C-alpha positions in Angstrom: 1.9 4.2 -20.2 4.6 6.2 -21.9 3.0 9.5 -20.8 3.0 8.3 -17.2 6.7 7.4 -17.4 7.5 10.8 -18.8 5.5 12.5 -16.1 7.3 10.5 -13.4 10.7 11.3 -14.9 10.0 15.0 -15.1 8.6 15.0 -11.6 11.6 13.2 -10.3 14.0 15.6 -12.1 12.3 18.7 -10.7 12.1 17.1 -7.3 15.9 16.5 -7.3 16.5 20.1 -8.4 14.3 21.4 -5.6 16.1 19.0 -3.2 19.5 20.5 -4.3 18.3 24.1 -3.9 16.7 23.5 -0.5 19.8 21.7 0.8 21.9 24.8 -0.2 19.4 27.1 1.5 19.4 25.0 4.7 23.1 25.4 5.2 23.6 28.9 3.9 24.3 30.2 7.4 27.7 28.3 7.5 30.3 30.8 6.5 32.8 28.2 5.3 30.2 26.1 3.4 31.9 22.9 4.7 30.5 20.2 6.9 33.8 19.6 8.5 35.0 22.8 10.2 38.8 22.5 9.9 41.3 21.7 7.1 44.4 21.1 9.2 45.3 20.8 12.9 42.0 19.3 13.8 41.3 18.5 17.4 38.5 16.4 19.0 36.1 19.3 19.1 36.4 19.7 15.3 35.8 16.1 14.7 32.7 16.0 16.9 31.4 19.3 15.4 31.9 17.7 11.9 29.9 14.6 12.9 27.2 16.9 14.3 27.0 18.9 11.1 26.9 15.7 9.0 24.0 14.3 11.1 22.2 17.6 10.9 22.7 17.6 7.1 21.4 14.1 6.8 18.4 14.9 9.0 17.5 17.9 6.9 18.0 15.8 3.7 15.7 13.1 5.1 12.9 15.5 5.8 13.2 17.0 2.3 13.3 13.7 0.6 10.4 12.3 2.6 8.3 15.4 1.8 9.1 15.1 -1.9 8.3 11.4 -2.0 4.9 12.1 -0.3 4.2 14.7 -2.9 5.3 12.5 -5.8 3.3 9.5 -4.4 0.2 11.7 -4.1 0.5 13.0 -7.6 1.2 9.5 -9.0 -1.9 8.2 -7.2 -4.1 11.0 -8.6 -2.9 10.5 -12.2 -2.9 6.7 -12.0 -6.3 6.6 -13.8 -7.1 3.2 -12.4 -3.8 1.6 -13.2 -3.3 -1.1 -10.5 0.5 -1.0 -10.8 0.8 2.8 -10.5 -1.7 2.9 -7.6 0.2 0.1 -5.8 3.5 1.9 -6.3 2.1 5.2 -5.0 0.7 3.5 -1.9 4.0 1.8 -1.2 6.0 5.0 -1.8 3.7 6.9 0.5 3.9 4.2 3.2 7.7 3.9 3.1 8.2 7.7 3.1 5.9 8.0 6.2 7.6 5.1 7.9 11.1 6.6 7.3 10.0 10.0 8.6 8.3 8.5 11.7 11.4 6.4 12.4 13.6 9.5 12.2 11.4 11.4 14.7 10.9 8.3 16.9 14.7 7.7 17.2 15.2 11.3 18.2 12.5 11.0 20.9 13.8 7.6 22.1 17.3 8.9 22.6 16.0 12.1 24.4 13.7 10.0 26.7 16.5 7.6 27.6 19.0 10.3 28.4 16.4 12.3 30.5 15.4 9.1 32.3 19.1 8.6 33.2 19.3 12.1 34.6 21.0 14.0 31.8 20.0 17.6 32.6 21.5 19.8 29.9 19.6 21.9 27.5 19.7 19.2 24.9 21.7 16.1 24.1 22.5 17.3 20.6 24.4 20.4 21.9 28.1 20.3 22.3 30.2 23.2 23.7 33.9 23.4 23.0 36.5 25.5 21.3 37.5 24.4 17.8 40.7 25.3 16.0 38.7 27.3 13.6 36.9 29.3 16.4 33.4 28.2 15.4 32.4 26.1 18.3 28.7 25.2 18.3 
C-alpha cells in the first residue's frame, strides 16, 4: 500500500509540473504575459478583454487537468493489482474527469446553439472587437 501511495504522489507531482509548463506554453503568445491587458486607465474594452482571457485560461486549464486526471486514473487502474479501493478510486476519477470535460464542451455548444437560434450572425460569440487602451484589441 505504501508503494502505491508513493507512486500516486510522484505521478501527481509530475502531473502538476507538466500542468504548469503547459499553461506557460499555452499563453506564450501574449507579449505582456498578463491576463488583464492594462495597468491603469482601463476602459470597458480592457475589462471585457481581461474577462475573455481569464475564461480562455480557465478553459485551457480545464482541458489539461482533465487529460492529466484521465491519464492518472488509467495508470492507477492498471497498477491497482486487484485492490478494490484503488480500482474504485480510478473509476470515479475517470468518470468525474470525463463528466467535467463533457460539461465544458456541452456548455460551449449550448451557448452557441442558443445564440444562433436567436439570429446572432457574427463569426463567433466569443469574439469581441474594440480598441483597448494598451492597443491590443482581440
